[in-house]
C-alpha positions in Angstrom: -0.2 0.0 -0.1 2.7 2.3 1.0 5.0 1.7 -2.5 2.0 3.1 -4.2 2.1 6.6 -1.7 5.7 6.8 -1.5 7.6 7.9 -4.9 11.3 7.7 -4.9 13.2 11.0 -5.4 15.4 11.1 -8.8 17.6 14.0 -9.5 17.7 15.7 -13.4 20.6 13.8 -13.4 19.3 10.2 -12.7 16.2 10.7 -14.5 18.5 11.3 -17.6 20.6 8.3 -17.6 17.4 6.2 -17.0 15.8 7.8 -19.8 18.6 7.2 -22.2 19.3 3.6 -21.2 15.6 2.7 -21.1 15.6 4.1 -24.6 18.8 2.4 -25.8 17.7 -1.0 -24.3 14.3 -0.9 -25.9 15.9 0.3 -29.4 18.5 -2.5 -29.4 16.2 -5.3 -28.2 13.2 -3.7 -30.4 14.6 -3.0 -33.6 15.3 -6.5 -34.7 11.3 -6.9 -34.5 11.1 -3.7 -36.6 13.5 -4.8 -39.1 11.5 -7.9 -39.8 8.1 -6.4 -39.6 9.6 -4.0 -42.3 11.0 -6.7 -44.4 7.6 -8.5 -44.6 5.4 -6.1 -44.7 2.8 -6.2 -47.6 3.4 -2.9 -48.9 6.7 -3.9 -50.3 7.1 -5.7 -53.6 10.6 -6.6 -52.8 11.4 -7.2 -49.1 14.1 -4.1 -48.1 16.0 -6.8 -46.1 16.9 -4.3 -43.5 19.7 -5.9 -41.0 18.8 -6.8 -37.1 21.6 -4.7 -36.3 21.2 -1.6 -38.7 19.7 0.7 -36.2 22.0 4.0 -36.3 18.8 6.0 -38.4 16.5 4.2 -36.3 17.9 5.3 -32.7 18.1 8.7 -33.7 14.6 8.9 -35.0 13.6 7.6 -31.7 15.9 9.9 -29.7 14.5 12.9 -31.7 10.4 11.6 -31.2 11.4 11.3 -27.5 13.1 14.5 -26.8 10.1 16.3 -28.7 7.8 14.8 -26.1 9.8 16.0 -23.0 8.3 19.6 -23.2 4.8 18.1 -22.8 5.5 16.0 -19.4 7.4 18.6 -17.4 7.2 22.5 -17.2 9.6 24.4 -19.8 12.3 25.1 -16.9 12.5 21.1 -16.1 12.5 20.4 -19.9 15.4 22.5 -20.6 17.2 21.0 -17.8 16.4 17.8 -18.7 17.2 18.2 -22.2 20.4 19.5 -21.6 21.6 16.6 -19.2 20.1 14.3 -22.3 22.1 16.1 -24.8 25.5 16.1 -22.7 25.2 12.3 -22.1 24.0 11.5 -25.6 26.9 13.3 -27.1 29.1 11.6 -24.9 27.9 8.2 -26.2 28.3 9.0 -29.8 31.6 10.2 -28.9 30.8 13.7 -30.3 30.9 17.4 -29.1 27.9 18.6 -27.8 27.4 21.2 -30.2 28.0 18.7 -33.0 25.1 16.4 -31.3 22.9 19.3 -31.1 23.1 20.1 -34.4 22.6 16.8 -35.9 19.3 16.6 -33.8 18.2 20.0 -35.2 19.0 18.8 -38.6 16.8 15.7 -37.9 14.0 17.5 -36.5 14.3 20.0 -40.0 14.0 17.1 -42.0 11.5 15.3 -40.1 8.8 18.0 -39.4 9.6 18.7 -43.4 8.7 15.3 -44.3 5.6 15.7 -42.1 4.4 19.0 -43.3 1.7 20.0 -42.7 1.3 17.2 -39.9 2.2 18.1 -36.2 1.9 14.4 -35.1 5.2 13.2 -34.0 4.7 9.6 -34.3 3.9 10.0 -38.1 6.9 11.9 -38.5 8.9 9.3 -36.7 7.0 6.9 -39.0 8.1 9.0 -42.2 11.5 9.2 -40.9 12.0 5.6 -40.7 10.5 5.3 -44.2 13.1 8.0 -45.9 16.3 7.2 -43.7 16.1 3.4 -45.0 15.2 4.6 -48.4 12.1 2.1 -48.8 10.5 4.2 -51.5 12.2 1.7 -53.9 10.7 -1.1 -53.0 7.1 -0.3 -53.1 4.8 -0.7 -55.9 5.2 1.4 -59.2 2.4 3.8 -58.0 3.8 4.8 -54.9 7.4 4.5 -56.2 6.9 7.2 -58.7 5.4 9.4 -56.3 8.3 9.2 -53.7 5.5 8.8 -51.1 5.1 6.0 -48.4 2.4 4.0 -48.8 -0.4 5.2 -46.0 -0.8 1.5 -45.0 2.5 0.8 -44.0 2.6 4.2 -42.2 -0.2 3.1 -40.3 1.3 -0.3 -39.3 4.4 1.6 -38.6 2.5 4.1 -36.3 1.3 1.5 -34.2 4.5 0.0 -33.7 6.6 3.2 -33.0 4.3 3.9 -30.0 6.4 1.6 -28.3 9.0 3.5 -28.4 7.9 6.7 -26.8 8.6 7.0 -23.2 5.8 6.9 -21.1 6.0 9.7 -18.7 2.8 8.7 -16.8 4.0 5.3 -15.8 7.8 7.1 -14.6 5.9 9.4 -12.3 3.9 6.8 -10.8 7.2 5.8 -9.2 9.5 8.4 -8.8 8.9 12.3 -8.5 11.8 14.5 -9.4 14.1 16.2 -6.4 
């Protein structure tokens, strides 16, 4: 009973670590399934043959999407503090200066927002990003290939799958509270 009343305190630094480690664990365990889903998707006339360990682009898309949701989970000041810590830790993990990592993520944001225009649905942007970054256009039937547009049925299926890669802040805040 007291477990549901008493929440553990967590610092911003600890939260950033848990967030990053949780996302990378999910990405590492989940991408082989994503690759299989994409390779077997009926929207493609030829399998893209994604490799189960080819998750670099996917990782950046998931990171971008989750960083975009920080603002809705925290007040602006907290979101900025946590985002700064996350960028510092991710830059170190990617062996890049923080400025370069932030620029790379900004470029991803620009690219995904352009792909997703006029929609503001971040899950949809992530799905379109996966489609674009893995060059899936050429594996579709001739109609969508010529249009250089993703098959909307594929995007709908990918939206449902990518929802599993979005950090659930509600569950987190049921167990923890910030210092």
